[in-house]
C-alpha positions as CSV (number, residue, x, y, z in Angstrom):
1,M,131.2,222.6,-166.4
2,S,128.1,224.0,-164.3
3,N,128.1,226.0,-161.0
4,V,124.8,224.7,-160.1
5,I,124.9,222.8,-157.3
6,P,121.5,220.3,-156.7
7,L,119.8,220.3,-153.5
8,A,117.8,217.5,-152.0
9,P,115.8,217.7,-149.0
10,R,118.3,216.5,-145.6
11,L,115.4,215.7,-142.9
12,K,118.3,215.2,-140.1
13,P,115.5,212.5,-138.0
14,G,116.8,213.8,-134.0
15,R,117.9,217.7,-134.5
16,S,116.3,220.1,-132.6
17,A,114.6,223.3,-134.2
18,H,118.1,225.1,-132.3
19,A,120.2,223.0,-133.9
20,D,119.4,224.6,-137.4
21,A,118.7,227.7,-136.2
22,E,122.9,228.3,-134.3
23,E,123.9,226.4,-137.7
24,R,122.8,228.8,-140.1
25,A,123.7,231.9,-137.5
26,A,126.9,230.4,-137.7
27,L,127.1,230.1,-141.6
28,A,125.7,233.8,-142.4
29,A,128.9,234.9,-140.1
30,D,130.9,233.0,-142.0
31,L,129.9,234.9,-144.8
32,I,129.6,238.1,-143.2
33,E,133.1,237.8,-142.9
34,L,134.4,236.9,-146.5
35,I,131.7,240.4,-147.1
36,E,134.0,241.9,-145.3
37,R,137.0,240.1,-146.1
38,V,136.6,240.6,-150.2
39,R,136.0,244.9,-149.3
40,E,140.2,244.9,-147.8
41,L,140.9,243.0,-151.0
42,T,139.0,245.4,-154.0
43,E,140.2,248.4,-152.2
44,H,143.9,246.5,-152.4
45,V,143.2,246.1,-156.5
46,A,142.8,249.1,-156.7
47,D,146.9,250.3,-155.6
48,L,147.8,246.9,-157.8
49,P,150.4,249.2,-160.7
50,G,149.1,247.9,-164.2
51,P,146.8,248.3,-166.7
52,P,143.7,250.4,-165.7
53,L,141.7,248.0,-167.7
54,Q,142.1,245.4,-166.0
55,I,142.6,246.6,-162.6
56,Q,138.8,248.0,-162.8
57,Q,137.9,244.6,-164.1
58,T,139.3,242.7,-161.5
59,A,138.2,244.9,-159.1
60,Q,134.6,244.4,-160.2
61,Q,134.6,240.8,-160.0
62,L,135.8,241.2,-156.8
63,L,132.9,243.2,-156.2
64,D,130.5,240.9,-157.9
65,A,131.5,238.4,-155.7
66,G,130.5,240.4,-152.9
67,T,127.7,241.2,-153.7
68,A,127.0,237.4,-154.6
69,L,127.8,236.8,-151.2
70,E,125.2,239.2,-149.4
71,R,122.6,237.9,-151.7
72,A,123.5,234.4,-149.9
73,V,122.8,236.1,-146.3
74,D,120.1,237.5,-148.0
75,S,118.6,234.4,-148.5
76,L,119.5,232.4,-145.6
77,T,118.4,235.2,-143.4
78,E,115.3,236.0,-145.7
79,G,115.4,239.3,-146.6
80,G,118.1,241.1,-143.2
81,E,115.6,239.3,-140.9
82,W,116.8,236.7,-138.5
83,V,114.0,233.9,-139.0
84,P,114.8,231.0,-136.3
85,F,113.9,228.1,-138.5
């Protein structure tokens, strides 16, 4: 199974640049909320009882997920600078 999603350009006739910018902004906001939630979950994992190695691995996987989400926001906003499309 692959986690790569092939993307094709989506041309939406009649859509304004303003509508596209709003869609990107909404997506970026959703991703930022997810990043915050992943950080909260990572803190909770650190407090769990159990084998330390398992706790460390779980926390690291959550940190990796947060990093991936941050990269998605970075890509969406072209390096953190908001660029309306």
